[in-house]
C-alpha positions, 0 to 999 in steps of 0.5 A: 244808221249813225255812222260810227266814230272813226278812232284813228291812232294818233301817235303823241310824237315828242317834239324836238329842239330841232323839229320846234325851231323848224316851224314858222314864225313871224318876224320879231317873234322868237323861234318855237321852243320844244316846250312850247310846241309840247304845250300845244300838242298836249292841248290838241290831243286832250281836246282830241280825246274829249271830242272823241268821247263826247261823240261816242256818247252822242252817237248813242244818244242819236240811236236811241232818238232814232229807234224812238222816232218810229212811225209816230203811233201812240205819240202827239204832234208835240212829242213828235215835234219835240223828238225831231228837234232833238234829233236834229239838235244832236245831229248839228252837235255831231257834225260840228264835232266832226269838223273840229276833230278833222281840224285837230288831226289836221293841226296834228298832221301839219305839225308833224310835216313841219308846216304848222303856223303857215298860212293856208291862204297866203303862205306867211307865218300865221304867228305863234301867239295866235296858234298858241291861243288857237291851235287849229288856226290855219289862217293868218289874222288878215286872211281870216278877217277876209275870209269872214267879211265874205 
């Protein structure tokens, strides 16, 4: 049985100038404005909504693939192989999308907690331009590069 997508309700909190200005920035960067934070929030919520819809469709398709898999009676080896490949591909996509959804939820929680834009590895500011370009970022550029070299 395919697990169902959890549709957690996230409130679209309107950023205030105080909550935006309290977020971390690198030396030389201007403080977050409520408009900039609102832009990031809109992007995160829209991406989250798209993912949830896509995951619902994929879960239905995957359920159909699981039912069609059966015992293989009446199917030649190529059909069984193709079905197996397609099922594995759908499972991989679902896992990737679940991970992305978790990253988005974590970013939204960090915004609400006021810790958005702080590197989870070194504790330094990530950089406003980096998180605006990639709102799910949790590492500063140097920590991310170090992680990728491993």
